C-alpha positions, 0 to 999 in steps of 0.5 A: 672630563665628560658630562652628561645630563641624566632625568630622574625621578624626583623621589630617587634624587631626592633620596640621594641627594639625602645619602649624599648629604649623610656622607658629605659628599657631593651629588656628583661624587656619589653618582659617580661612585654608583657609575663606577660600582655598576661598571666594575660589576658589570666587568667582574662578571663578565671576566668570570663568565669568561674564566667558568665557561664550559666548567661544571657550575656544581664542581667549581662550588664544590672546590671553593666550599673545600677551599673555604673550610680549610681557611682559618682566622689568622692575624687580621688588622683590626677594623681601625688599622684597616680603615686608617690604610685606606685614608693614607 
């Protein structure tokens, strides 16, 4: 595992440390989570751009809207059940 030193504005560092404390996690864990989320977001956007390259945006949106119109609520598990499964 690598280590880096990052300069942060004092107010951002203070707010991030408060958030980590509120979430009962370390500052390091919070920063790792943020970096992981940012990298995953970028990778997802790159993947989507490759998949949609050359496609008509209006047609893609129209197809997606038709898909959403067909979806219906089903027997989704309650939130607490989902959370328990994620913790297992």
